[in-house]
C-alpha positions in Angstrom: -77.9 -100.6 -89.3 -78.2 -96.5 -89.3 -81.7 -96.9 -87.9 -80.4 -99.3 -85.1 -77.5 -96.7 -84.0 -80.1 -93.9 -84.0 -82.2 -96.0 -81.7 -79.1 -96.7 -79.4 -78.1 -93.2 -79.4 -81.6 -92.2 -78.2 -81.4 -95.1 -75.4 -78.0 -93.8 -74.3 -79.3 -90.3 -73.4 -82.4 -91.7 -72.0 -80.1 -93.9 -69.7 -78.0 -91.0 -68.5 -80.9 -89.0 -67.3 -84.4 -90.1 -66.7 -85.8 -86.8 -67.6 -84.8 -87.5 -71.3 -87.2 -90.0 -71.4 -89.9 -88.3 -69.5 -89.7 -85.1 -71.5 -90.0 -87.2 -74.8 -93.0 -89.0 -73.7 -94.8 -85.7 -72.7 -93.9 -83.9 -75.8 -95.0 -86.4 -78.3 -98.0 -86.9 -76.3 -98.7 -83.2 -76.4 -98.0 -83.2 -80.2 -100.5 -86.0 -81.0 -103.2 -84.5 -78.7 -103.0 -81.4 -80.9 -102.7 -83.1 -84.4 -99.2 -81.7 -84.7 -97.2 -85.1 -85.5 -96.7 -87.2 -88.7 -94.6 -86.6 -91.7 -97.2 -87.8 -94.2 -99.1 -84.8 -93.3 -96.5 -82.3 -93.5 -95.5 -82.2 -89.8 -92.8 -83.4 -87.7 -92.4 -87.2 -87.1 -92.0 -88.7 -83.6 -88.4 -89.2 -83.9 -87.9 -85.3 -85.0 -89.8 -84.3 -81.5 -87.4 -86.5 -79.7 -84.3 -84.6 -81.2 -85.8 -81.5 -80.4 -86.0 -82.5 -76.9 -82.4 -83.7 -76.8 -81.1 -80.5 -78.6 -82.8 -78.4 -75.8 -81.4 -80.5 -72.9 -78.0 -80.1 -74.5 -78.1 -76.4 -74.6 -79.7 -75.9 -71.2 -77.1 -74.3 -68.8 -75.9 -76.4 -67.0 -76.9 -78.9 -69.5 -79.2 -81.7 -68.6 -77.0 -84.2 -70.8 -73.5 -84.2 -72.1 -72.9 -84.4 -75.9 -72.4 -88.1 -76.2 -71.3 -87.7 -79.9 -68.7 -85.1 -79.1 -67.1 -86.9 -76.4 -66.8 -90.4 -78.4 -63.3 -90.8 -79.8 -63.1 -94.2 -81.8 -65.0 -94.1 -85.5 -67.9 -96.6 -86.0 -68.5 -96.2 -89.6 -71.8 -97.5 -91.3 -72.5 -97.8 -94.9 -75.7 -96.5 -96.0 -77.4 -96.2 -99.7 -80.6 -94.5 -98.8 -79.9 -91.6 -101.3 -79.1 -93.7 -104.1 -75.3 -94.0 -103.7 -73.0 -95.1 -101.0 -72.4 -92.9 -97.9 -70.2 -94.0 -95.0 -71.2 -92.0 -91.9 -69.7 -92.0 -88.6 -72.0 -93.2 -85.9 -69.8 -92.9 -82.9 -71.1 -92.1 -79.5 -70.3 -92.9 -75.9 -72.3 -96.1 -74.8 -71.2 -96.6 -71.4 -72.8 -93.9 -69.5 -74.4 -95.9 -66.6 -71.6 -95.2 -64.3 -71.4 -91.4 -65.1 -72.1 -88.9 -62.5 -75.4 -87.2 -62.9 -75.9 -83.6 -64.3 -75.4 -80.7 -62.6 -78.7 -79.3 -63.8 -81.2 -79.9 -60.9 -84.3 -78.8 -62.8 -87.4 -80.8 -62.5 -89.1 -82.3 -65.6 -92.0 -80.0 -65.3 -89.8 -76.9 -65.1 -87.7 -78.4 -68.1 -91.0 -78.9 -70.1 -91.9 -75.4 -69.6 -88.5 -74.2 -70.9 -88.9 -76.3 -73.9 -92.0 -74.6 -74.9 -90.4 -71.5 -74.4 -87.2 -72.1 -76.2 -88.7 -73.3 -79.4 -91.8 -71.1 -79.3 -90.1 -68.0 -78.7 -86.3 -68.0 -78.3 -85.2 -70.3 -81.2 -84.3 -68.7 -84.5 -85.9 -71.2 -86.9 -85.0 -69.2 -90.0 -81.3 -69.2 -89.4 -80.6 -72.2 -86.8 -80.6 -75.7 -87.0 -81.5 -78.4 -84.4 -78.4 -80.5 -84.4 -77.5 -82.7 -81.5 -74.5 -83.8 -83.1 -73.0 -80.4 -82.4 -75.1 -79.0 -79.8 -73.9 -77.6 -76.5 -74.7 -74.5 -74.0 -73.9 -71.2 -75.9 -73.3 -72.7 -79.4 -75.6 -71.5 -82.1 -75.5 -73.8 -85.2 -76.2 -72.2 -88.7 -78.5 -74.4 -90.8 -76.7 -72.8 -93.7 -73.4 -74.5 -92.5 -74.7 -78.0 -92.6 -74.8 -80.5 -95.8 -78.2 -80.1 -97.0 -79.4 -77.2 -99.1 -82.0 -75.0 -97.4 -83.9 -71.5 -97.0 -84.8 -69.3 -94.5 -88.3 -70.6 -94.4 -87.5 -74.3 -94.2 -86.9 -75.9 -90.7 -83.7 -78.0 -90.3 -83.6 -81.0 -87.9 -80.4 -82.8 -88.8 -80.4 -86.6 -88.5 -77.4 -87.2 -86.0 -75.8 -89.7 -88.2 -77.2 -89.2 -91.8 -76.1 -85.9 -92.5 -77.8 -85.5 -95.8 -81.3 -86.0 -94.1 -83.1 -82.9 -92.7 -86.1 -84.5 -90.7 -88.1 -81.1 -91.1 -87.6 -80.8 -94.9 -91.1 -81.8 -95.6 -92.8 -79.7 -92.8 -95.1 -77.4 -94.5 -95.8 -73.6 -93.9 -99.1 -74.3 -92.3 -97.7 -76.8 -90.0 -94.7 -74.7 -89.0 -97.0 -72.0 -87.8 -99.5 -74.2 -86.0 -96.7 -75.8 -84.2 -95.1 -72.4 -83.2 -98.6 -71.1 -82.2 -99.4 -74.1 -80.2 -95.8 -73.9 -78.3 -96.5 -70.3 -77.5 -100.0 -71.0 -76.5 -98.7 -73.8 -74.2 -96.1 -72.1 -72.5 -98.4 -69.2 -71.6 -101.1 -71.7 -70.2 -98.5 -73.6 -68.3 -97.0 -70.3 -66.7 -100.5 -69.2 -65.9 -101.9 -72.3 -64.2 -99.5 -75.2 -64.7 -102.5 -77.5 -65.7 -100.9 -80.2 -68.2 -104.2 -81.8 -68.7 -105.7 -78.5 -70.1 -102.7 -78.2 -72.8 -102.3 -81.9 -73.3 -105.9 -83.2 -73.1 -106.4 -86.9 -74.0 -107.3 -87.4 -77.6 -110.9 -88.1 -78.4 -111.8 -91.3 -80.0 -111.7 -90.5 -83.9 -115.1 -91.0 -85.5 -113.3 -91.3 -88.7 -110.2 -92.8 -89.9 -108.5 -91.1 -92.9 -106.0 -92.4 -95.3 -104.7 -90.1 -98.2 -103.3 -91.1 -101.5 -102.1 -89.3 -104.7 -104.4 -89.7 -107.8 -103.4 -89.1 -111.2 -105.2 -87.6 -114.1 -107.0 -91.0 -115.3 -108.2 -92.1 -111.9 -112.1 -91.6 -111.4 -113.9 -91.6 -108.2 -116.0 -94.5 -109.4 -112.9 -96.6 -109.7 -111.9 -95.7 -106.2 -115.2 -96.5 -104.6 -115.3 -99.7 -106.4 -111.5 -100.8 -105.3 -112.3 -100.0 -101.4 -116.0 -101.0 -101.0 -114.8 -104.4 -99.6 -113.0 -102.2 -96.9 -116.3 -100.6 -95.9 -115.1 -97.1 -97.3 -117.3 -94.6 -95.5 -116.7 -91.6 -97.6 -114.5 -90.6 -100.5 -113.2 -87.2 -100.8 -112.0 -86.8 -104.3 -110.1 -83.7 -105.7 -112.2 -81.9 -108.2 -110.7 -80.9 -111.6 -107.5 -83.1 -110.9 -108.0 -84.0 -114.6 -106.7 -80.5 -115.4 -104.2 -80.3 -112.7 -102.4 -83.8 -113.6 -102.7 -85.0 -110.0 -104.1 -84.4 -106.6 -104.6 -86.3 -103.2 -107.8 -88.1 -102.5 -108.8 -88.9 -98.9 -110.6 -92.2 -97.9 -112.6 -92.0 -94.8 -113.3 -95.3 -92.8 -115.5 -95.5 -89.7 -113.0 -97.9 -87.6 -109.4 -98.3 -87.6 -109.6 -102.0 -88.5 -111.0 -101.1 -91.7 -108.5 -98.6 -92.4 -105.9 -101.0 -91.3 -107.5 -103.6 -94.0 -107.7 -101.1 -96.6 -103.8 -100.9 -96.3 -103.8 -104.2 -98.1 -104.0 -102.1 -101.3 -101.2 -100.1 -100.6 -98.7 -100.2 -103.9 -101.4 -101.7 -105.8 -102.9 -100.2 -109.0 -106.2 -98.3 -109.6 -106.4 -97.8 -113.3 -103.1 -96.6 -114.4 -102.4 -95.2 -111.0 -100.1 -97.0 -108.3 -101.4 -96.2 -104.9 -99.3 -94.9 -102.0 -101.4 -94.9 -99.0 -100.7 -92.7 -96.0 -102.6 -92.5 -92.9 -103.7 -89.1 -92.4 -105.4 -86.7 -90.0 -108.6 -84.6 -90.2 -106.4 -81.5 -90.1 -104.7 -82.5 -93.1 -108.0 -82.9 -95.0 -109.2 -79.4 -93.8 -105.9 -78.0 -95.0 -106.2 -79.6 -98.6 -109.8 -78.3 -98.8 -108.5 -74.8 -98.2 -106.2 -74.9 -101.4 -108.3 -77.4 -103.4 -112.0 -78.1 -104.1 -113.2 -81.6 -103.3 -116.4 -83.8 -104.0 -117.6 -86.0 -101.4 -119.0 -89.5 -102.2 -120.5 -91.9 -99.9 -118.9 -95.4 -100.0 -120.6 -98.3 -101.8 -122.1 -101.2 -100.2 -119.6 -104.3 -100.0 -119.0 -105.4 -103.4 -119.6 -102.1 -105.1 -123.3 -101.4 -106.1 -123.1 -100.4 -110.0 -126.0 -97.8 -109.8 -124.2 -95.8 -106.9 -120.8 -96.1 -108.5 -122.7 -94.6 -111.8 -123.9 -91.8 -109.7 -120.4 -91.2 -108.5 -119.2 -90.9 -111.9 -122.1 -88.6 -113.0 -121.3 -86.3 -110.2 -117.7 -86.3 -111.1 -118.5 -85.2 -114.7 -121.2 -82.6 -113.4 -118.3 -81.0 -111.5 -115.8 -80.9 -114.4 -118.6 -79.6 -116.5 -119.2 -76.7 -114.0 -115.6 -76.2 -113.9 -115.3 -75.9 -117.6 -118.2 -73.6 -117.8 -116.9 -71.3 -115.0 
């Protein structure tokens, strides 16, 4: 029910002013084109980017949209047990917006888009403030330290409009935050210079490899992973070196087509040796980030059915890597 109310709230904002929908689509396309989207890889997800858009439009002067939550009067309680105990959240907002007069803000979608990147790339104080559409309005600065969930100056805060315990940016990593801010500033500068949207948001190239990442614990071997995913035409396995000593790490499975990756997800929540698999679609930038902080061995996938000699070679390579680490 809480998810339904979230969807209805976004839809109400889009009905009030078409520019909400237009900016939401353009910002999410921009994030995808630059591999800046996906909470599994430590970035903001699509929903969080939409909240950024609405928060910005609420704070424009004059605002592009009114605050539909602040204007509502009749409570709409929803029970939620996401956090392991019962919460009752007030999900009220104004739903009948179709007959309202339009906004006094007459900026075009293009002008607002430029303002969006300037606002979050340079003007917004991420160290102190929260993205909070529940309370946002022109001239109001919302401290993230006044909200329900504990945070710190480095962590971004994007509050769910109803589930006040949920910070949608809680898992946004430092490298992701830096990349997003850099991309926003770069995009703003480019749009001011020549206004060429196709330059800052190019059509994504067809991926030559499709990645899945999953956590592997101490006893899992690359040989076991290669055998398990051979029927799904696994192209390569990027396996964390020395995870035996660290206790756990992330392995990246590389497939040559989206169909193969999708089929491999049938193993999600299954077991390889004593490790339950939690499989998450990933991006190349996430693999690059992982290799900056961890050493990886790369193994070619096995033929369908799993060739024993190839699996044995993988095991031997892993043992040799462990021996090198122990000797070094």
